[in-house]
C-alpha positions in Angstrom: -67.2 3.2 -3.5 -67.3 5.9 -6.3 -65.7 9.3 -5.4 -68.0 12.2 -5.6 -66.2 13.9 -8.4 -66.3 10.8 -10.6 -70.0 10.5 -10.0 -70.6 14.1 -11.0 -69.1 13.4 -14.4 -71.3 10.3 -14.8 -74.5 12.3 -14.2 -73.5 15.5 -15.9 -75.3 14.6 -19.1 -78.6 13.9 -17.3 -78.9 17.1 -15.3 -80.4 19.0 -18.2 -83.3 16.7 -18.3 -83.7 16.3 -14.6 -83.8 20.0 -13.8 -87.4 20.7 -15.2 -88.9 17.8 -13.3 -87.3 19.0 -10.0 -88.4 22.5 -10.7 -92.2 21.2 -11.1 -92.1 19.7 -7.5 -94.3 21.8 -5.2 -92.0 23.6 -2.7 -93.7 22.2 0.5 -94.7 18.6 -0.8 -92.9 15.7 0.9 -90.6 13.8 -1.4 -90.5 10.1 -0.6 -87.2 8.2 -1.2 -88.6 6.0 -3.8 -89.8 9.0 -6.1 -87.9 9.0 -9.3 -87.2 11.6 -11.9 -89.5 11.0 -15.0 -88.2 8.4 -17.4 -85.2 9.7 -19.4 -81.9 8.2 -20.8 -80.2 9.4 -17.6 -82.8 8.5 -14.8 -81.6 9.2 -11.4 -83.3 8.1 -8.1 -82.3 7.6 -4.5 -82.1 3.8 -3.9 -81.2 3.9 -0.3 -79.5 6.0 2.6 -77.4 4.6 5.4 -77.1 7.5 7.9 -75.0 5.6 10.4 -72.3 4.8 7.7 -72.8 8.1 5.8 -73.5 6.3 2.5 -75.9 7.2 -0.2 -76.8 4.7 -2.8 -78.1 6.3 -6.2 -79.8 4.5 -9.0 -78.6 5.8 -12.3 -80.4 3.8 -15.1 -79.8 0.2 -14.4 -76.8 0.8 -12.1 -76.3 1.4 -8.4 -73.6 3.9 -7.5 -72.5 4.2 -3.8 -71.3 7.5 -2.5 -69.6 7.9 0.8 -69.9 11.4 2.3 -71.0 11.5 6.0 -71.3 15.2 6.1 -73.7 15.4 3.2 -75.8 12.4 4.5 -76.2 14.2 7.9 -77.3 17.4 6.2 -80.1 15.6 4.3 -83.7 15.9 5.6 -85.3 12.8 7.3 -87.7 10.8 5.2 -91.0 12.5 4.4 -89.5 16.0 5.2 -90.8 18.8 3.1 -88.8 21.4 1.1 -86.3 21.0 -1.7 -86.4 17.6 -3.4 -83.8 15.2 -1.8 -82.0 14.5 -5.2 -81.6 18.2 -5.7 -79.9 18.6 -2.2 -77.5 15.6 -3.0 -76.5 17.0 -6.3 -75.9 20.5 -4.8 -73.7 18.8 -2.2 -71.9 16.9 -4.9 -71.2 20.1 -6.8 -70.0 21.9 -3.7 -67.5 18.9 -3.1 -66.3 19.3 -6.6 -65.8 22.9 -6.2 -63.8 22.4 -3.0 -61.7 19.7 -4.8 -60.9 22.0 -7.7 -59.6 24.6 -5.3 -57.3 22.0 -3.7 -56.1 21.0 -7.2 -55.6 24.6 -8.3 -53.6 25.4 -5.2 -51.4 22.4 -5.8 -50.7 23.4 -9.4 -50.0 27.0 -8.2 -47.4 25.8 -5.7 -45.8 23.5 -8.4 -45.7 26.5 -10.9 -44.1 28.7 -8.3 -41.5 26.2 -7.5 -40.6 25.8 -11.0 -40.6 29.6 -11.6 -38.3 30.1 -8.5 -35.9 27.5 -9.9 -35.7 29.2 -13.3 -35.1 32.6 -11.7 -32.4 31.3 -9.5 -30.7 29.6 -12.4 -30.8 32.8 -14.4 -29.4 34.8 -11.5 -26.5 32.5 -11.0 -25.8 32.4 -14.8 -25.6 36.3 -14.8 -23.4 36.3 -11.7 -20.9 33.8 -13.3 -20.8 35.7 -16.4 -19.8 38.9 -14.6 -17.2 37.0 -12.6 -15.6 35.7 -15.8 -15.6 39.1 -17.4 -13.9 40.5 -14.4 -16.6 43.1 -13.6 -15.9 42.7 -9.7 -12.3 43.5 -10.3 -12.7 46.6 -12.4 -15.3 48.7 -10.6 -12.5 50.5 -8.6 -11.6 52.4 -11.7 -15.1 53.8 -11.8 -14.9 54.7 -8.0 -11.6 56.7 -8.6 -13.2 59.0 -11.3 -17.0 59.0 -10.8 -17.0 62.4 -9.0 -15.0 64.2 -11.8 -17.0 62.5 -14.5 -20.3 63.3 -12.9 -19.5 67.0 -12.5 -18.4 67.2 -16.1 -21.3 65.3 -17.7 -24.3 66.9 -19.4 -26.3 63.7 -19.1 -29.0 63.3 -16.5 -27.4 61.5 -13.5 -29.1 58.2 -14.0 -28.1 58.2 -17.7 -24.5 59.1 -16.8 -24.5 56.2 -14.2 -25.7 53.6 -16.6 -23.5 54.7 -19.6 -20.2 55.9 -18.0 -19.9 53.8 -14.9 -20.3 50.5 -16.6 -18.9 48.2 -13.8 -20.6 50.0 -10.9 -24.0 50.1 -12.7 -23.9 46.5 -13.9 -23.1 45.2 -10.3 -25.7 47.6 -8.9 -28.5 46.8 -11.2 -27.9 43.1 -10.9 -28.2 43.1 -7.2 -31.1 45.5 -7.4 -33.0 43.2 -9.5 -32.1 40.2 -7.3 -33.3 42.2 -4.2 -36.7 42.9 -6.0 -37.1 39.2 -6.9 -36.6 38.4 -3.2 -39.0 41.1 -1.9 -41.7 39.9 -4.2 -41.1 36.3 -3.0 -40.2 35.3 -6.6 -36.9 33.7 -5.4 -36.4 31.6 -2.3 -33.9 33.6 -0.2 -32.7 30.6 1.7 -31.5 29.0 -1.4 -30.1 32.3 -2.8 -28.1 32.9 0.4 -26.4 29.5 0.0 -25.6 29.9 -3.6 -25.0 33.6 -4.4 -22.3 35.6 -2.6 -23.0 39.2 -1.5 -20.5 41.8 -2.6 -19.6 43.2 0.8 -16.5 44.9 -0.4 -18.4 46.6 -3.2 -21.3 47.7 -0.9 -18.9 49.2 1.8 -16.8 51.0 -0.9 -19.8 52.5 -2.8 -21.3 54.1 0.3 -20.4 57.7 -0.7 -21.6 57.0 -4.2 -24.9 55.6 -3.1 -25.6 58.5 -0.8 -24.8 61.1 -3.6 -26.9 59.3 -6.1 -29.9 59.1 -3.8 -29.7 62.8 -3.3 -29.5 63.8 -7.0 -31.7 61.1 -8.5 -34.4 59.6 -6.2 -34.3 58.6 -2.6 -34.9 54.9 -3.2 -31.8 54.5 -5.4 -30.7 50.9 -4.9 -33.3 50.2 -2.2 -33.9 46.7 -3.2 -30.0 46.2 -3.1 -30.1 47.7 0.4 -33.0 45.4 1.5 -31.0 42.4 0.1 -28.0 43.6 2.1 -30.1 43.5 5.3 -31.3 40.1 4.6 -27.8 38.8 4.2 -26.6 40.4 7.4 -29.6 39.1 9.4 -28.9 35.4 7.8 -25.2 35.7 8.8 -26.0 36.3 12.5 -26.1 32.5 13.0 -23.0 32.0 11.0 -19.2 32.0 12.1 -17.4 35.2 11.0 -14.9 34.4 8.2 -11.3 34.7 9.2 -8.9 37.0 7.5 -6.7 35.4 4.9 -3.4 36.3 6.6 -4.5 34.6 9.7 -5.3 31.3 7.9 -2.5 30.9 5.4 0.3 30.5 8.0 -1.6 27.6 9.6 -2.2 26.1 6.1 1.5 26.2 5.3 2.3 24.6 8.6 0.0 21.7 8.1 1.3 21.2 4.6 5.0 21.1 5.7 4.1 18.7 8.5 2.3 16.3 6.1 4.8 16.3 3.2 8.3 16.9 4.9 
């Protein structure tokens, strides 16, 4: 049984010669099944139709090609019916089936591309995060927090330029999570994977509350809004997780287990 799409490739070369013959058929003249398209290198005719099994057998030159499409067979007129030539109806059905198949294939390719794109984006995010950790960015932003008010008041730069050029650690962390939040909101990164692999800087977020409020008032109201959206996503995802314990409450128990095991 030949698939519809494969058959369409087989008859593609003959359609150009068949079209004039079909166009010359009177619109209301019955078209018997045995009628053939005039002799040509790609002659096509209907050899037989099995309505019970939903099979059409077409004659292409000296070959018989069997197509199984119950929906198409049921839509065909009965023998002797008037209207559009039967071969034309079949070919239209084949083209429609090919179009539907192409949409399915395109959807599959789109999902594959999106998955690959998400993987690459996640890898780039983790690489940037690890680079900041190695450079000690998360350990040095407190120096910016101690002096940002005085520096901002004395600066002649626009607030955004001041933020980017004079608060290196704060701006680097903020811009990083702002970009990540944007990718998540645009569905370019899978949040479930991100949540499992990228820590959220809760300490930084809490300690920059006054800074964030001030910047949103002197620059634009949506300052770090993607960062804030990401924070909400992490908070919601953590509702089903156990709260982490304080280090001081854990270490004594660890030392006790260690002494019991090795002493």
